[in-house]
N, C-alpha and C positions, 0 to 999 in steps of 0.2 A: 266308472267316476274318472273324471280327468285329471284329479290331484288330490293328495291326502296330506294331513299333516300327522307326525308321529309324536306320542307323547309316552315315552317308556316309564316303567315304574322305577321310582327312586331306588336307591341303595345297591348294596353289592349284587353282581350276578349270581345265581346259581340256578340253573337250567340243563335240561337234556333234551335235545332237539333232533329227531328222526329226520333223515334227509332222504330224498328219491334215490332210484337207482341211477348208475352212470349214464347219461344220456351217450356219452361217446362210445362206451363198451356195448351198449344196446343196439345203436343203429350198426355197427359192425356186425353182431350176430344175428341181427334179421335180415343181413343181407347175406350173410353166409347159409342161413336157414332156407332163404328163398332158392338160392341156388344148388342145394344138397339135394341129394336123391333121396326122398322119403320125408317121414315128419320128424320135425324137431321139437322138443317143450323148451319155453323161455320163461323163467320165472323171475321176477323183481323187476320187470320193465318198468321204466317211469312213464308219467303221465303227460309229459311236456310236449308241447308243439312238434318239436323235431321228429320225436319218434312217433307222435300221432300222423304226421305226413307219411311215413314209410308203412305204418300199419293200415291207414286208409288206402294206400295203394295195395297192398294185400289183399284188404276186404273186397275191392272193387276184382280182384283176381280170382277172388273165392278161394283163396289160399289160407285164411287164419282164422280161427276159433279160440275162444276163452271161455275158460271155467274156472271159477274160484281164485284166480288172479294166476293161473298157470295159462300160458297162451302157445297154441299148437300151430307150427307153419308148416304147411304140406309144399315140402320143394319139390324141384324138378331141373334138369339141366335146360328143359325145354321153356324158355322165356318169352313171355309174350304179355308185355306192359301195357298199362291202358294207353289210348290215344293221346290223351291230354292230361298231364301230371301238373297240379298246382302245389307246389313247395312251399308256397307262402312265404315264410320268412326265414325258412331253415334251410342254412347254407351246406351244412353237412351232408343232410338227406338230399337236397337237390344235386350234389355233385355225385355222391355215391349212386343214385338212381339214374344220372347221366351216364355214368359208366357202364349201369348193367344194361340200359337201352341199348347200348352198342352192341350188345349180344343177340338182341332180337331180331328176327325176320321181319316183323311190324314196325311201323313209324311210330316214335311218340315224340311229342312236342312236351319239353320243360318248360316250365315258367314259374314265376313267383310274384310276390308283391314288389313294390316300386324299390324299397330298400335292398331286395335281393337283387333286383334288376342291375342295380348299380355297382354290385360286387364284382370285380373280375373273375372270369372264367377261361380267358383265353389257353393258358396252358395246357388245362383239361382239354379243352375243344381240339386242340393240336393235337395233342398227343394221342387221341382216340382217331383222330384222322390219319395221322402217322401210320396207325395200327390197321388202317383199312375201312375205318367207320366212315358213314357218310353224314357228316355234320353240316348243317345248313342254318346259319342265324336267321332269324326272323324279326331280329331289331338291328341294335348296335353289334357287331362282330365282336365277340370275344365276351359276351354277356347274354343272359337271358334274355327272353325267349330264345329257343333253340330248337330243331328238329334234328332227330338223330335215329339212323337205324343202320344196322350191322353192315349192309354191303359185303365187302370181302374182308371182313375184320379177321384179324388173325395174330398170334402172340409174336413171339421174337424178342427184338431188342430195342430199346428206343431211349432217349436221354431226356431229362428234365430238369430244370433247375432247383436247387435245393433250398435256395432262400424264399421260395413262395411258400403259399399256403400247404400245410402236410396233407390237408385233406385232397388234393389232387394226387399224391403220392399214393396215399391210403385207397383211394377210389380206382386207381389202376390195380394196385396190389388185390383187391377184392375179387376182381375178375380174372387175375392171372391164371388161376388154376383150372380155368373153363377153355383155354387155349390147348389145342394140341401138342404145342412147342413150349407150352407155359411162357413165363414173361421173365424179362430180366431188365431191371431199370438201372440205367447209368445214373447217378445222381451228381450233377454239375456244380460245383461250390461246396458251400456249408450245408448242412442238412439241419434246418431248424424246426423246432415241435419235434425231435426226434422220439421223444417219450410217446408220440401218437402213436408214429411208424411202428414201434417196438409192439405197442398195443394192439393194433391192426395184426401183426404178425402174429402174438400171442393168441386173438381170438379166433384167426385163420387154423391155428393149429390143432386148437379144441375140436374145431371141425372137420379134422383130417389132413388138412392142407400140408404141404412143407414149404417153408419159407426160410430164406437165410439174409440176414440184415447184416451188411458189413458198411464201412465208413462212407464209400463212394459206389455201392453196390447194391441192388437188392434182386434176389434171384426167388421166383416162383417157378415150383414145379407143376407140370400136368396132372390130371388126374380128378379135378374135382371135389367137393365136399361130401362128408360123410353127415348123416342127421345125427343129432346128439342131444341131451339133456343140458341146458345150458342156464346158469345162476347169474344173473346181472349184480355185481356187488354194489354197496352205497357210493354215491359220487362225492370223491374230493375236493371236485369244483365246488359243488353246491356247500359242502360241509365248511368251506374256508370262510364262509360268511359268519355262521353261529360262532366258528371258533376265533376268529379276528375281533370279535365284540370285545374279547378280554382284554385287546389291545388299546381299545378305546374306554373302558370301564373296568375297574378290578372285579375280581371274582373268578368264577370257575364255570366252564361249559363242556359238557358231554356230549359226543355224537355216538349211537350205539352201531355197531355192526362194521365199523370201518375196520380195513385190514393192515397191518405193518408191513406185509409183503404185496401192496397192490400193483396192478398193473399201470395204475394211473400216476402220469407224471407230476399231477397235481397234489400227490399225496406229500409233495416237497414242502406243502403249507406248514406243517408241524417242524421241519427244520427250520423254516424262515422265522416262525415265532420265538422258537427256542433260541436263535442267534440273536434275537431282539431283546430277550430277557424274560420271555414267558417260560412257564415250567409245564412239561408235556409228560404224560404217563398214559398208558393202557391199563382200565380197570374194567375186570370182568367183560370184554369184549367190547370196549367203548375206549375212544379216544378221549382224554380229558386233557384240555387247557386251562391253566390257572395263572393267577398273577395277583399278588398281594399290592400293597402300595410301592413297589419297587417300580424305579423308573426306566422305561425302555430306552435302548440305545439305538442309534441310527446303521443301518449296513449298507454295505456297497454289493450288489448281485446282479449276475447275469440270469434272466429269467426267461432264456429261448426256450427252454424245454418245459417250463409252466407257465406259459403266457397268460392264461384265462386267470390266473391269480392276480394280475398287475391291479386292477381296480380295486379289490379288496386288500392288497397290500400298500396301496397307494394310501389308503385311507389308514392304515395301522401307522404308516410312516410318520403321518402328521402328528403323531401322540407321543415321538420319541425326543429323547434330548439331543439329539444331533443331527446333522443333515442326512439324507440316504440318497443313493442312486440306484437306478434300476436300468440294465442295460441289456442289449440283446433283443430288444423285441420291438424294432421298428416296423417290423413286418404287420404287428397288430394295428395298424393305422385304416388297414380295409378290413375289420371285422364288421359286426353288426353296426359299431359307429368306429369313428377315428378314436380308438381306445387311447391315445396320448395327448392329442388334441382336445377332443370334447371332455376327455375327463379332466385334464387341467385347467381348461375354462370353468367349467362346473365347480370343482373345489376351490379355484380362487375367489367364487361367490362368498364362501363362508369364511374368508379371510387368510387362505394359505397362500405361501409363495413357491410356485414351482415353475421350474424352467424345461419345456419340452426341448429335449435333444434329439439328435440325428437317429439315435437308437435305443431311445428311452427317457427317463425322467430324471429331473435333480428335485428333491422334495426337502423343503426346509420345515421344522417343525412349526405348528401351529401356535401362535402368539395368542391370538385372542379371537375365537368363533364368533360368528355372528349370524342370526337367522337369514334363511335366502329360500327361494323357491329353485330348484334344480330341475332342469330338463335332463330326460332318461336317454333320448336320442335313440330311440326303437332298440335298447340294448340292456337286455335282461340283466347282464352282470354289472353295469353301471347303476341300476336301479337298486339293486340288493347291497352294492358297496356304499351308496349314498344314505341308505336307510340306517346304517351302523353310525353315522353322524349325529343322529338324534339321542344318543347315549351321551354325548359331550357337550350338543348345542342344542339348546332349546329354539323352538321354532323352524327347525327344518321342515319343507314341505317339498313332496316329489310331484312332479308331473308324470302323466300316462304311467301310473305304478303297474297298469295291466300287463305290460311287457315282460314281466317275471315268467307269464303263462308258457313262455317258449322252452323253460326247462325245469322250474320249479312253480308249477300254477297256485299251490296252496302257500306259497313263501311266506306271507304274512301272516296267515293264520298259524302256521306251525311257527313262527317266530315269534308269536303273542308273548310267552314268557321272557323274552329280551325286549322286543319293540314295544309292546303294549298294545292296545288296541287301537284300530285306525279310526282317524277322525277325517272323513270326506271333505273335500272343499268344493264349492260350486264356482 
């Protein structure tokens, strides 16, 4: 379907929404399991496009079996990836697999769809080349497609900017245990999305690696990975969307299984909503966010460590009684979309007043919403965030809603208690 109209049921929200496993955790665990010596069992894997790309590669290598939701990965230090890997639109997967390809004696070509080809990869490619890998651009340098093979790859020490995508740093960390000398990464400047780097370290430690993350240095000891049984926790990045619904319309929403001690930086969503005036509590293993008819308040917040929450929080901030400012997220211009410019352009269509600043957004309260067709810009998180506007603005239509398949293919079906049934447009 090319576009949909959303017609949520009227009245106060009262819903319990189950969300997929964390794709960020899952993708890191899959790479560790691939490189471990022996069989690992993974439970709770999500079925989004990003994870599917890595599973497809493992399937081509005959390294994966699945029985009743439990996925077994047969790992080995001896890596030989497929000759051609189509990462489609999966940025995280493409970067992690590019790093793994640098360990292999064979040559792999990493490619993807046009939006992924446009995303920058130069810092990762340069770092792998500095470690001795043979990196050959097959199109625009610093972008996909790229040919990778081990060459004389080795560990040691390298420097990388901290204000680029943390996925580059995580990709390098993940292959660090495979080097005889380990790997030391000097982080130049401020490390953005630090929570994702800490997540990478935590998953690696579950697979037996030794990792130390300091302010400006990350040390990965040699020794490889040990297989293990690993459970992927529910995804806070996805949970943000049903929880933020309470900021748009009063009521209560629960998400089962979320941990208050999560590895995920996006667990910050509960603190952000609480700061705006929502009530948050843990009930029988579920996180519950609720709001009566109390007015929400604008907040000024640096979201560098939880930048994937920006689209959802931008929608929440439209319904506050005073302006809000998001800072520290200039780097999200190069996500699946320009998550500052594209987000602001679309929200202006429904009547919002938003100023795009150098490293974030200034968001004024929405005075009078109006119906609009909103473009999703190949970005799953924009599509999910825009869907919430329908709770307050009749006549909101989304183009290309299928982009949600990247992280939550069943988003609209699972969110039906909040968003109602879809009405396809032609």
